[in-house]
Backbone bond lengths (Angstrom), bond angles and torsions (degrees), N, CA, C in turn:
res aa  C-N    CA-C-N  psi(-1)  N-CA   C-N-CA  omega(-1)  CA-C   N-CA-C  phi
1 M - - - 1.465 - - 1.519 108.87 -
2 P 1.313 119.68 130.60 1.462 120.84 177.64 1.512 110.80 -67.98
3 D 1.347 114.45 155.56 1.466 119.01 -177.46 1.514 112.93 -73.34
4 S 1.377 116.01 -14.26 1.466 117.76 -177.61 1.532 112.73 -71.61
5 Y 1.331 117.49 -18.61 1.462 119.97 -179.37 1.532 109.35 -71.76
6 P 1.313 118.07 136.63 1.482 119.63 178.67 1.520 110.29 -70.72
7 P 1.309 117.61 153.37 1.476 120.77 178.75 1.520 110.07 -66.86
8 P 1.295 117.85 150.56 1.484 119.52 179.56 1.528 110.95 -62.22
9 A 1.311 115.42 141.14 1.462 119.92 -179.95 1.535 110.54 -70.35
10 E 1.317 114.07 139.33 1.474 118.95 179.80 1.528 109.66 -73.65
11 R 1.264 112.47 134.30 1.474 117.66 178.75 1.535 110.15 -72.17
12 R 1.312 114.07 132.45 1.467 119.36 178.88 1.536 110.36 -80.61
13 Q 1.313 113.66 133.66 1.463 119.15 178.19 1.533 109.00 -74.99
14 P 1.327 117.43 132.58 1.476 118.85 177.91 1.529 110.85 -65.64
15 R 1.315 114.81 140.68 1.469 119.25 179.93 1.523 110.06 -72.81
16 R 1.300 113.66 137.16 1.473 118.84 176.63 1.519 109.01 -77.41
17 P 1.318 115.32 137.92 1.481 117.47 178.99 1.528 110.39 -66.37
18 R 1.319 115.23 137.24 1.452 120.05 -179.97 1.535 110.10 -77.83
19 V 1.294 113.32 143.14 1.466 119.24 179.23 1.521 108.76 -77.50
20 N 1.319 115.78 127.75 1.456 121.18 178.09 1.529 108.22 -83.79
21 L 1.321 115.27 100.99 1.461 119.52 -177.67 1.516 111.45 -66.49
22 R 1.310 116.96 -28.48 1.458 119.42 -179.95 1.523 111.20 -63.92
23 K 1.334 116.27 -40.33 1.469 118.83 178.00 1.520 111.20 -68.38
24 L 1.329 117.04 -35.59 1.459 119.21 177.45 1.520 111.62 -65.90
25 M 1.327 117.34 -32.33 1.461 120.23 178.83 1.518 111.64 -65.72
26 F 1.337 117.50 -29.12 1.461 119.69 176.50 1.523 111.20 -69.54
27 V 1.315 117.15 -25.71 1.464 120.71 179.91 1.526 111.23 -77.34
28 L 1.338 117.28 -28.06 1.460 121.07 -172.58 1.525 113.68 -58.23
29 P 1.342 121.18 -53.00 1.473 118.55 178.87 1.522 113.22 -64.02
30 N 1.330 117.53 -30.84 1.461 119.44 178.34 1.530 111.65 -68.92
31 L 1.335 117.48 -26.99 1.459 119.96 175.17 1.523 110.85 -64.89
32 F 1.318 117.64 -38.29 1.466 120.43 175.96 1.524 110.35 -63.83
33 T 1.326 116.51 -41.06 1.466 119.77 179.90 1.525 111.22 -65.15
34 V 1.325 116.78 -43.08 1.469 120.52 178.77 1.530 110.52 -65.18
35 S 1.331 117.53 -35.31 1.464 120.30 176.33 1.524 111.00 -62.91
36 S 1.332 116.46 -36.35 1.466 119.51 174.81 1.523 111.26 -62.86
37 I 1.335 117.25 -38.42 1.470 120.15 177.10 1.529 110.24 -63.52
38 F 1.327 117.91 -42.18 1.462 121.15 178.32 1.529 110.64 -58.69
39 C 1.331 116.27 -42.21 1.473 119.18 178.84 1.519 111.49 -63.63
40 G 1.342 116.51 -40.47 1.459 119.19 179.00 1.519 112.61 -65.76
41 V 1.313 117.08 -42.39 1.469 120.28 178.76 1.523 110.62 -66.06
42 Y 1.334 116.73 -39.59 1.471 119.77 178.13 1.521 110.36 -63.78
43 S 1.327 117.72 -39.16 1.463 120.34 176.61 1.523 111.34 -63.59
44 I 1.323 117.27 -39.44 1.465 120.20 179.51 1.529 110.88 -64.16
45 T 1.331 117.02 -42.20 1.469 119.75 179.67 1.522 111.50 -64.75
46 L 1.341 117.18 -36.20 1.464 119.84 177.71 1.523 111.11 -69.39
47 S 1.320 116.97 -41.35 1.464 119.88 179.96 1.521 111.92 -67.39
48 A 1.329 116.31 -34.55 1.462 119.91 -179.29 1.514 112.75 -79.81
49 G 1.336 117.72 -7.67 1.455 120.93 179.89 1.518 112.14 -82.99
50 E 1.305 115.05 -146.95 1.462 119.90 -178.53 1.525 110.05 -67.45
51 P 1.326 118.29 128.36 1.471 120.68 -175.96 1.529 112.25 -76.31
52 T 1.288 116.69 77.07 1.465 122.54 178.04 1.524 109.48 -115.98
53 G 1.323 115.37 159.39 1.454 119.82 179.34 1.515 112.84 -62.32
54 D 1.323 116.80 -34.86 1.458 119.84 179.98 1.527 111.13 -66.78
55 N 1.323 117.06 -42.53 1.463 119.91 178.26 1.529 111.80 -64.20
56 F 1.328 116.86 -41.49 1.461 119.70 178.57 1.534 110.82 -65.33
57 Y 1.321 116.90 -38.42 1.460 120.15 179.17 1.529 110.36 -64.79
58 R 1.323 117.29 -45.20 1.469 119.77 -179.96 1.525 111.61 -67.61
59 A 1.331 116.53 -34.56 1.467 119.13 176.58 1.526 110.95 -64.59
60 A 1.333 116.63 -39.13 1.464 119.89 177.59 1.524 111.32 -66.73
61 V 1.324 117.49 -41.80 1.464 120.92 178.87 1.523 110.59 -64.33
62 A 1.333 118.00 -36.46 1.466 121.02 178.39 1.529 110.56 -62.13
63 I 1.327 117.75 -38.84 1.465 119.86 177.49 1.525 110.48 -66.87
64 F 1.336 117.27 -35.99 1.463 119.74 176.38 1.524 111.31 -63.67
65 F 1.324 117.26 -40.71 1.468 119.51 175.88 1.528 110.55 -63.65
66 G 1.333 116.41 -36.51 1.453 119.23 175.75 1.521 112.57 -62.58
67 S 1.336 116.98 -34.73 1.464 119.72 177.47 1.520 111.81 -67.15
68 F 1.326 117.54 -33.69 1.465 119.99 176.31 1.530 110.71 -65.21
69 F 1.337 116.73 -46.42 1.464 119.32 178.33 1.523 110.78 -63.07
70 D 1.331 117.36 -38.11 1.462 120.78 179.51 1.523 111.13 -66.70
71 A 1.328 117.50 -34.05 1.464 120.11 179.54 1.517 112.32 -71.22
72 F 1.339 117.48 -28.85 1.456 119.99 -174.69 1.525 113.47 -91.16
73 D 1.333 118.83 -20.62 1.467 117.99 -175.69 1.522 111.89 -65.95
74 G 1.331 116.88 -40.59 1.451 119.02 177.60 1.520 112.83 -68.27
75 R 1.320 116.10 -38.71 1.473 119.07 179.27 1.522 111.35 -66.94
76 V 1.332 116.48 -39.06 1.464 119.60 177.46 1.529 110.22 -65.30
77 A 1.330 116.90 -39.44 1.470 119.56 179.30 1.525 111.15 -64.56
78 R 1.337 117.50 -40.83 1.462 119.31 177.95 1.518 111.73 -70.50
79 L 1.323 116.74 -35.22 1.462 119.84 -179.66 1.522 111.16 -67.35
80 T 1.315 117.18 -40.71 1.463 121.37 -179.58 1.527 112.99 -91.95
81 R 1.353 117.06 -0.07 1.462 122.17 -179.68 1.527 111.29 56.70
82 T 1.315 114.12 47.75 1.471 120.03 -179.76 1.525 111.07 -121.67
83 Q 1.367 116.44 32.91 1.450 118.40 176.41 1.526 109.81 -67.07
84 S 1.320 115.75 142.56 1.456 120.86 -179.79 1.520 109.29 -153.07
85 E 1.331 115.57 158.67 1.462 120.53 176.55 1.527 111.02 -63.54
86 F 1.325 116.19 -34.71 1.458 120.05 177.79 1.521 110.83 -61.43
87 G 1.334 116.90 -42.97 1.455 120.02 179.48 1.514 112.53 -64.37
88 V 1.335 117.31 -37.63 1.467 120.78 178.69 1.519 110.76 -63.95
89 E 1.319 117.02 -46.46 1.468 120.10 -179.23 1.531 111.27 -67.52
90 L 1.327 116.99 -40.17 1.460 119.85 178.35 1.520 111.13 -64.04
91 D 1.312 116.97 -38.47 1.459 120.09 178.54 1.520 111.31 -64.02
92 S 1.320 117.54 -39.67 1.469 120.33 178.37 1.528 111.30 -65.70
93 L 1.321 117.15 -42.62 1.463 119.67 177.98 1.528 111.22 -63.61
94 A 1.334 116.28 -38.63 1.460 119.50 177.75 1.528 110.78 -65.35
95 D 1.335 117.38 -39.17 1.468 120.29 179.67 1.522 111.82 -65.60
96 V 1.335 117.07 -34.44 1.464 119.27 177.71 1.531 110.16 -61.85
97 I 1.324 116.50 -39.94 1.463 120.10 -178.80 1.533 111.05 -74.72
98 T 1.329 116.55 -51.55 1.466 120.72 -170.66 1.515 112.51 -76.65
99 F 1.334 117.87 -37.76 1.463 120.59 -174.90 1.518 113.74 -112.27
100 G 1.324 117.10 -2.22 1.453 120.41 176.61 1.516 112.72 -111.07
101 V 1.327 116.63 -61.98 1.467 120.92 -176.32 1.526 111.20 -74.53
102 A 1.339 117.32 -46.00 1.472 120.26 -176.15 1.528 112.48 -61.76
103 P 1.353 120.75 -48.11 1.472 118.51 176.75 1.520 113.48 -64.94
104 A 1.340 116.90 -33.39 1.465 118.94 179.18 1.526 111.15 -63.82
105 I 1.326 117.17 -45.13 1.473 120.21 178.15 1.522 110.70 -67.15
106 L 1.326 117.21 -38.21 1.461 120.27 179.15 1.522 111.72 -61.86
107 V 1.326 116.78 -48.29 1.469 119.79 -178.68 1.527 110.60 -67.42
108 Y 1.325 117.52 -35.56 1.460 119.09 178.51 1.525 111.19 -64.52
109 K 1.327 116.93 -49.01 1.462 119.51 -178.84 1.526 111.76 -69.94
110 W 1.322 117.00 -30.18 1.462 121.18 -177.45 1.529 112.87 -77.03
111 A 1.344 118.08 -39.93 1.460 119.88 -173.72 1.521 113.72 -137.45
112 L 1.320 118.38 -44.57 1.457 120.43 -167.68 1.516 114.25 -85.91
113 A 1.334 118.34 2.74 1.463 119.53 177.12 1.516 111.08 -64.83
114 G 1.345 116.87 -26.34 1.459 119.97 178.59 1.520 113.62 -69.52
115 M 1.335 117.87 -13.04 1.465 120.64 179.01 1.517 112.47 -89.72
116 G 1.327 117.58 -4.54 1.457 120.61 177.34 1.521 112.12 69.37
117 I 1.342 115.57 -131.28 1.464 121.53 -178.35 1.520 110.80 -61.95
118 G 1.317 117.41 -34.32 1.465 120.32 178.58 1.518 111.99 -61.08
119 G 1.331 116.84 -41.18 1.463 120.19 177.85 1.521 111.77 -65.09
120 I 1.338 116.63 -39.37 1.466 119.77 177.44 1.521 110.46 -63.64
121 A 1.335 116.61 -41.86 1.467 120.19 -179.62 1.522 111.14 -64.42
122 I 1.315 117.31 -42.36 1.470 120.64 -179.16 1.526 110.82 -63.85
123 C 1.320 116.80 -45.73 1.468 119.91 179.14 1.524 111.35 -66.92
124 S 1.327 117.85 -33.99 1.465 120.61 176.59 1.521 110.75 -67.33
125 I 1.325 117.53 -38.15 1.465 120.60 176.95 1.526 110.28 -62.10
126 Y 1.322 116.78 -41.12 1.465 120.01 178.23 1.531 111.29 -61.40
127 A 1.325 117.09 -47.68 1.469 120.21 -179.52 1.529 111.34 -64.78
128 A 1.339 117.13 -39.21 1.463 120.12 179.78 1.526 111.13 -66.86
129 C 1.319 117.21 -42.37 1.467 119.91 178.41 1.525 111.02 -65.39
130 G 1.321 117.47 -33.98 1.458 119.86 175.43 1.518 111.89 -63.28
131 A 1.338 117.21 -41.95 1.464 120.38 177.96 1.530 111.29 -65.74
132 I 1.339 116.93 -40.13 1.465 120.38 177.81 1.524 110.45 -64.11
133 R 1.310 116.86 -40.66 1.462 120.31 -179.87 1.536 111.03 -63.39
134 L 1.328 117.27 -40.05 1.462 120.62 179.49 1.530 111.20 -68.82
135 A 1.333 117.46 -38.81 1.463 119.85 177.37 1.524 110.80 -63.38
136 R 1.319 117.30 -41.89 1.469 120.21 177.95 1.525 111.17 -65.98
137 F 1.321 116.79 -38.31 1.463 120.13 178.28 1.529 111.20 -61.98
138 N 1.339 117.28 -40.51 1.465 120.17 178.87 1.525 111.26 -64.61
139 V 1.330 116.78 -39.24 1.462 119.96 178.88 1.527 110.40 -64.87
140 I 1.332 116.85 -43.98 1.469 120.17 179.56 1.521 110.60 -66.38
141 A 1.322 117.06 -39.30 1.464 120.20 -179.34 1.522 111.32 -64.70
142 H 1.351 118.03 -35.36 1.457 120.56 177.98 1.525 111.75 -73.17
143 A 1.340 116.50 -30.64 1.464 119.79 -175.99 1.522 112.14 -82.64
144 E 1.319 117.81 -30.90 1.449 121.56 -175.82 1.520 109.91 -108.85
145 S 1.296 115.25 154.74 1.460 122.04 177.48 1.517 108.69 -129.53
146 G 1.325 115.85 159.70 1.452 120.13 -178.58 1.514 111.86 93.64
147 T 1.319 114.66 -177.94 1.456 121.35 -178.53 1.519 110.10 -80.41
148 Q 1.317 116.65 125.86 1.453 121.19 178.71 1.522 109.87 -90.19
149 R 1.317 115.40 128.33 1.465 120.38 -179.15 1.518 112.08 -83.21
150 Y 1.324 117.59 -22.18 1.458 120.86 -175.40 1.524 109.80 -134.68
151 F 1.332 114.72 148.46 1.455 122.17 165.67 1.524 108.58 -90.51
152 I 1.314 117.58 139.58 1.463 121.84 173.11 1.516 107.02 -90.07
153 G 1.314 116.58 103.82 1.448 121.39 -173.97 1.516 111.14 91.58
154 L 1.304 115.76 159.23 1.466 120.85 -179.78 1.522 110.03 -69.45
155 P 1.337 119.28 126.65 1.471 120.47 178.11 1.524 111.05 -61.74
156 I 1.323 115.96 142.32 1.459 120.13 -175.98 1.532 113.09 -64.94
157 P 1.357 121.36 -33.45 1.471 117.87 175.58 1.517 113.24 -62.50
158 L 1.342 117.40 -33.43 1.461 120.12 179.26 1.528 111.31 -75.66
159 A 1.319 117.44 -34.10 1.463 119.75 174.48 1.526 110.35 -64.60
160 A 1.333 116.34 -43.85 1.462 119.81 176.54 1.523 111.08 -64.60
161 G 1.335 116.69 -38.57 1.464 119.38 178.10 1.520 112.31 -61.99
162 M 1.323 117.30 -35.72 1.466 120.36 176.91 1.524 111.18 -63.27
163 L 1.321 117.90 -44.86 1.463 121.04 179.40 1.525 111.65 -67.45
164 V 1.334 115.64 -41.96 1.460 119.67 -177.61 1.523 110.78 -67.64
165 S 1.342 117.07 -41.48 1.464 119.50 178.09 1.529 111.49 -65.28
166 L 1.331 116.89 -30.66 1.463 119.52 175.21 1.523 110.98 -66.80
167 V 1.319 117.24 -41.92 1.465 120.81 177.66 1.528 110.57 -62.17
168 I 1.320 117.79 -42.51 1.464 121.23 -179.72 1.526 110.94 -67.95
169 A 1.341 116.88 -40.29 1.463 120.07 -177.91 1.520 112.42 -67.02
170 L 1.335 116.97 -32.88 1.468 120.68 -177.36 1.525 112.33 -102.22
171 N 1.317 116.94 19.38 1.461 119.69 -175.29 1.523 112.41 -74.75
172 N 1.313 117.91 -34.10 1.468 121.58 -173.68 1.521 113.55 -95.26
173 L 1.313 117.20 21.10 1.462 119.14 178.29 1.523 110.41 -72.33
174 D 1.325 115.00 145.12 1.466 119.80 178.84 1.526 111.56 -72.95
175 A 1.334 115.92 -38.53 1.460 120.31 -179.42 1.519 110.07 -92.96
176 P 1.319 118.31 158.35 1.470 120.43 174.79 1.516 111.30 -60.48
177 V 1.319 115.32 157.02 1.463 120.56 -177.34 1.520 110.99 -63.08
178 S 1.321 117.23 -37.56 1.463 120.31 -179.09 1.522 112.07 -62.44
179 E 1.330 116.96 -28.52 1.461 120.58 179.18 1.526 111.55 -91.20
180 A 1.330 118.32 -37.07 1.458 121.14 -176.18 1.529 112.19 -75.87
181 V 1.320 117.07 -41.22 1.463 121.13 -176.82 1.522 111.08 -112.15
182 G 1.296 117.24 -42.05 1.451 121.32 -175.07 1.516 110.92 105.40
183 L 1.319 116.38 152.59 1.453 120.96 -178.10 1.524 112.63 -78.78
184 W 1.323 117.01 -38.40 1.460 119.49 -174.76 1.525 113.05 -68.32
185 P 1.331 120.93 -39.43 1.476 118.04 175.38 1.523 113.15 -58.74
186 I 1.340 117.02 -39.63 1.467 119.64 178.16 1.522 110.67 -69.30
187 A 1.333 116.65 -40.21 1.468 119.84 178.45 1.523 111.22 -63.26
188 I 1.329 116.92 -41.42 1.474 120.12 178.51 1.518 110.62 -64.98
189 L 1.331 117.01 -39.91 1.470 120.03 177.66 1.525 110.93 -60.88
190 V 1.327 117.73 -42.91 1.468 120.94 179.46 1.528 110.46 -62.97
191 L 1.326 117.47 -42.00 1.464 120.41 179.36 1.526 111.53 -68.36
192 V 1.326 117.52 -37.24 1.470 120.25 177.86 1.528 110.44 -64.31
193 L 1.329 116.57 -43.02 1.469 119.38 177.84 1.525 111.38 -63.44
194 A 1.339 116.42 -38.67 1.464 119.60 177.04 1.522 111.14 -63.02
195 F 1.338 116.85 -42.11 1.463 119.86 178.23 1.524 111.58 -65.45
196 L 1.328 117.95 -41.29 1.462 120.39 -179.08 1.525 111.76 -64.30
197 M 1.325 117.66 -31.45 1.463 119.63 179.68 1.522 112.20 -66.96
198 V 1.326 117.80 -36.49 1.465 120.47 -177.76 1.518 112.16 -98.10
199 S 1.322 118.36 2.47 1.451 121.60 179.30 1.524 110.34 -79.10
200 T 1.330 115.50 175.95 1.464 121.71 175.57 1.522 112.09 -101.69
201 I 1.314 117.06 15.62 1.464 120.53 177.47 1.522 108.70 -69.53
202 R 1.310 116.37 133.66 1.461 121.10 -176.17 1.526 110.45 -91.92
203 Y 1.321 114.82 137.85 1.461 122.31 176.28 1.525 108.73 -123.66
204 R 1.290 115.64 136.78 1.462 120.84 -175.90 1.525 111.19 -67.47
205 T 1.331 115.16 140.89 1.464 120.78 174.88 1.525 112.23 -90.42
206 F 1.342 117.13 -21.34 1.476 123.28 -177.93 1.528 112.02 60.70
207 K 1.353 116.89 21.90 1.455 119.06 178.10 1.522 112.15 -76.13
208 E 1.354 116.10 -23.49 1.452 118.77 -179.24 1.522 112.77 -86.87
209 A 1.330 116.18 -4.59 1.461 119.68 -178.63 1.524 110.06 -72.99
210 G 1.298 116.60 120.71 1.457 121.81 177.67 1.519 111.25 -104.81
211 L 1.308 114.78 -176.25 1.460 120.78 179.58 1.523 108.50 -84.49
212 N 1.317 116.14 98.60 1.462 121.73 179.28 1.519 108.67 -144.36
213 P 1.323 118.09 169.29 1.483 119.54 -178.07 1.522 113.77 -57.11
214 R 1.340 117.31 -33.38 1.464 119.00 -178.71 1.517 111.27 -67.37
215 T 1.333 117.31 -47.52 1.468 119.71 -179.58 1.533 111.26 -66.81
216 I 1.320 117.09 -35.41 1.471 119.47 176.98 1.522 110.15 -64.19
217 L 1.340 117.01 -40.64 1.464 120.30 178.52 1.520 111.25 -64.16
218 V 1.343 116.86 -42.66 1.465 120.17 178.54 1.521 110.77 -64.14
219 F 1.340 117.00 -40.83 1.461 120.56 178.78 1.530 111.35 -62.47
220 L 1.324 116.75 -42.98 1.466 119.78 178.68 1.528 110.85 -65.80
221 L 1.329 117.03 -37.48 1.465 119.95 178.51 1.527 111.21 -65.31
222 V 1.340 116.39 -44.13 1.469 119.92 178.60 1.526 110.67 -63.46
223 T 1.318 116.76 -41.10 1.466 120.17 178.00 1.520 111.32 -63.38
224 A 1.329 116.35 -40.85 1.461 120.10 179.24 1.532 111.38 -63.72
225 V 1.335 115.94 -38.34 1.474 119.10 177.52 1.520 110.59 -64.01
226 G 1.334 116.85 -42.20 1.459 119.96 178.64 1.519 112.44 -64.36
227 V 1.318 117.21 -41.09 1.472 120.59 178.59 1.528 110.81 -65.26
228 A 1.325 116.83 -40.84 1.465 120.07 179.67 1.524 110.91 -64.94
229 V 1.330 117.17 -41.38 1.470 119.88 178.67 1.522 110.55 -65.34
230 A 1.339 117.40 -39.93 1.468 120.35 -179.65 1.518 111.80 -66.79
231 I 1.341 117.16 -34.99 1.465 120.19 -177.87 1.524 110.75 -79.60
232 R 1.319 116.08 -48.12 1.467 118.99 -176.43 1.522 112.26 -77.98
233 G 1.301 117.85 -27.58 1.455 121.19 -179.50 1.516 111.40 -115.75
234 R 1.331 115.65 -114.55 1.462 122.06 177.97 1.520 109.17 -135.48
235 P 1.332 118.36 147.85 1.473 119.45 177.65 1.527 113.58 -60.06
236 S 1.330 116.74 -27.81 1.460 119.29 -179.45 1.528 112.76 -69.40
237 L 1.333 117.79 -13.08 1.458 121.02 179.24 1.525 113.12 -87.16
238 V 1.335 117.88 -10.71 1.471 120.53 -173.92 1.520 110.67 -63.52
239 L 1.321 117.40 -49.41 1.463 120.11 -179.48 1.528 111.71 -63.05
240 L 1.324 116.50 -37.48 1.452 119.65 178.40 1.524 111.08 -62.63
241 V 1.333 116.72 -39.74 1.463 120.81 178.28 1.524 110.62 -67.23
242 Y 1.311 117.53 -42.10 1.468 120.94 -179.65 1.526 111.52 -61.84
243 F 1.330 116.45 -48.32 1.464 119.15 -179.91 1.532 111.15 -64.87
244 S 1.321 117.05 -37.17 1.468 119.98 178.54 1.522 110.93 -64.69
245 I 1.338 117.66 -41.11 1.469 120.86 179.30 1.523 110.51 -62.91
246 Y 1.317 117.17 -41.89 1.467 119.83 -179.13 1.526 111.09 -64.68
247 I 1.327 117.11 -43.58 1.468 120.03 179.84 1.526 110.79 -65.50
248 L 1.329 116.87 -42.69 1.466 120.19 179.49 1.525 111.67 -68.27
249 L 1.337 117.73 -30.42 1.458 120.57 177.21 1.527 111.28 -63.28
250 G 1.318 116.86 -43.16 1.459 119.51 176.81 1.521 112.49 -64.34
251 L 1.332 117.31 -40.88 1.456 120.30 178.29 1.526 111.54 -65.69
252 A 1.347 117.20 -39.00 1.463 120.49 179.32 1.527 111.45 -66.06
253 E 1.322 117.55 -42.61 1.466 119.85 177.96 1.518 111.30 -64.66
254 E 1.327 117.26 -36.40 1.462 119.89 177.93 1.524 110.90 -66.63
255 A 1.335 116.98 -40.07 1.459 120.11 179.99 1.526 111.91 -68.69
256 L 1.325 117.95 -34.23 1.462 121.15 -175.84 1.523 112.70 -86.38
257 F 1.334 117.32 -41.19 1.461 120.64 -171.93 1.527 113.78 -118.90
258 G 1.336 117.88 -3.14 1.463 119.30 -175.12 1.509 112.93 -65.71
259 R 1.333 118.57 -44.07 1.468 120.96 -177.69 1.526 110.81 -64.84
260 R 1.323 116.64 -42.72 1.460 119.35 179.79 1.528 111.51 -66.73
261 R 1.323 117.35 -37.14 1.453 120.53 179.20 1.523 111.26 -67.22
262 R 1.345 116.55 -40.98 1.462 119.23 179.02 1.524 111.58 -67.14
263 A 1.355 116.85 -36.91 1.465 119.48 177.49 1.526 110.88 -64.78
264 A 1.326 117.08 -41.23 1.461 120.24 177.69 1.529 111.37 -65.09
265 A 1.342 117.17 -37.17 1.467 120.41 178.51 1.523 110.83 -66.84
266 R 1.349 117.51 -40.75 1.468 119.73 177.97 1.524 111.37 -65.21
267 A 1.342 116.29 -39.57 1.459 119.30 178.97 1.524 111.11 -65.28
268 A 1.323 116.85 -40.40 1.467 119.83 178.44 1.524 110.97 -66.13
269 Q 1.343 117.24 -38.14 1.453 120.16 178.75 1.517 111.52 -67.72
270 A 1.339 115.83 -39.65 1.462 118.86 177.87 1.522 110.93 -66.63
271 A 1.324 117.53 -38.32 1.463 120.26 178.38 1.520 111.41 -66.76
272 A 1.310 116.69 -31.47 1.461 119.51 179.63 1.525 112.05 -70.00
273 H 1.339 118.07 -28.11 1.469 121.00 -179.15 1.520 112.76 -90.73
274 L 1.329 119.20 -8.97 1.453 121.25 179.27 1.521 110.50 -71.00
275 P 1.337 118.68 143.56 1.473 119.58 175.83 1.513 110.57 -70.27
276 E 1.297 115.37 153.34 1.455 119.88 -179.64 1.515 109.77 -67.37
277 P 1.336 118.84 133.23 1.472 120.49 -178.91 1.524 110.98 -67.59
278 D 1.368 113.95 148.19 1.457 118.67 177.07 1.517 110.06 -67.63
279 E 1.299 114.98 159.57 1.458 119.67 -179.75 1.524 108.88 -67.01
280 P 1.322 119.57 122.71 1.469 121.06 -175.25 1.528 111.18 -66.50
281 L 1.318 113.24 147.80 1.454 119.60 177.87 1.513 110.40 -82.15
282 L 1.296 115.04 148.22 1.452 119.49 174.51 1.518 109.87 -72.94
283 P 1.321 117.45 156.09 1.481 119.13 -179.15 1.513 112.71 -57.04
284 A 1.333 117.55 -35.51 1.460 119.22 -179.49 1.511 111.98 -71.19
285 E 1.334 117.84 -26.07 1.445 121.38 -177.90 1.522 113.07 -84.52
286 E 1.352 116.68 -22.93 1.462 119.22 -177.80 1.518 111.41 -63.22
287 D 1.338 117.03 -35.75 1.460 119.47 -179.28 1.510 111.99 -73.00
288 E 1.346 118.74 -20.01 1.446 122.05 -177.35 1.523 113.50 -88.28
289 V 1.349 118.16 -5.27 1.467 120.62 -179.49 1.513 109.42 -75.74
290 P 1.342 119.82 123.57 1.472 120.86 178.77 1.523 110.90 -64.37
291 L 1.322 115.53 149.75 1.456 120.53 -179.21 1.521 110.59 -64.60
292 E 1.370 117.55 -36.44 1.450 118.99 -178.62 1.524 111.54 -64.47
293 T 1.336 115.46 -41.28 1.458 118.82 179.81 1.510 111.08 -66.08
294 A 1.315 116.80 -40.46 1.456 120.21 178.56 1.513 111.40 -63.48
295 A 1.362 116.86 -41.05 1.457 119.49 179.70 1.511 111.28 -66.93
296 A 1.348 115.94 -40.07 1.465 118.63 179.16 1.510 111.65 -65.27
297 T 1.310 115.75 -38.58 1.465 119.18 178.63 1.508 111.25 -66.75
298 A 1.344 116.64 -40.70 1.468 119.72 -179.04 1.511 111.12 -67.05
299 S 1.367 118.22 -33.34 1.463 120.67 -179.35 1.505 113.36 -86.63
300 G 1.336 118.26 2.53 1.457 121.48 177.66 1.501 113.73 82.05
301 G 1.355 117.52 20.82 1.449 120.33 -179.79 1.510 111.16 -68.45
302 G 1.355 117.36 156.32 1.454 121.36 -178.05 1.506 111.12 -79.41
303 T 1.285 116.30 149.87 1.460 123.15 176.03 1.517 108.06 -103.32
304 D 1.320 114.14 175.30 1.456 118.44 179.90 1.513 111.31 -62.32
305 E 1.331 114.70 -36.44 1.467 117.56 -179.63 1.507 110.80 -67.02
306 G 1.347 116.32 -39.03 1.452 118.55 178.07 1.522 111.65 -67.64
307 E 1.294 118.18 -37.04 1.450 120.06 -179.73 1.523 110.76 -67.50
308 H 1.330 116.98 -38.35 1.447 118.64 178.04 1.534 110.36 -66.24
309 D 1.333 115.07 -35.50 1.465 117.22 178.80 1.508 110.78 -68.11
310 A 1.334 116.96 -32.66 1.447 119.70 178.75 1.513 111.23 -68.33
């Protein structure tokens, strides 16, 4: 080749596309939600398998792990500012599986299978009420903005936690559950939880609780109760006591303050529908109002302004 020829041009390497970290951050909270679904499905497979105490215990623990993932997906979304309508709907669908269907199948296989069709109906009512509660929560969440101080109805993760903690607490019994506790007490508990989920009883979210002496005192008191239950009883009873206290707290507040709150809400609603009062007359002007005008006004007669509008 003669030297006069120019050297071959170097081929340019194509640029690699940059990873959009912002889009990946939107995936992060949804991964927590999907992990909750995996826990719920794993619990269902364990409950549907061989009916042994070990399988029921692992199925209950799987639902507890699902509650941890469910608790963190919303916090991760708020921390990364990646809240979306898709995430809200996905979270509700995951809750139906993990905290609605999975606990219903677990309780049926664990205790209520001896009731036959009645046990299936009771567990189906629980799952259906859980789905209704989640649908209502989504409607309220879309209509309201800001931090909500109360849940309307018992949250489905806490209802599932009550059932799961009961399974864990009664796992090491020597006698079968149907003989040690009975089928009807468990069936009534499932129906009560289903009713509380679709009720209008308010339960505190504790989102407004900050770091102050009062909250620290309450935290120490709750911890002391858990330690006392673990020492005097069994560690497996601690969660059952905690969930029971929370449910009873909502019922106690409803019994003490529910009637007064509803009366205040009705009064506010009635005041909102009342027409705005006319501008009051001064004492000196009241004597100057002609009797005919006053009578016409009292009988609903039209004024000049109304006639012109007509």
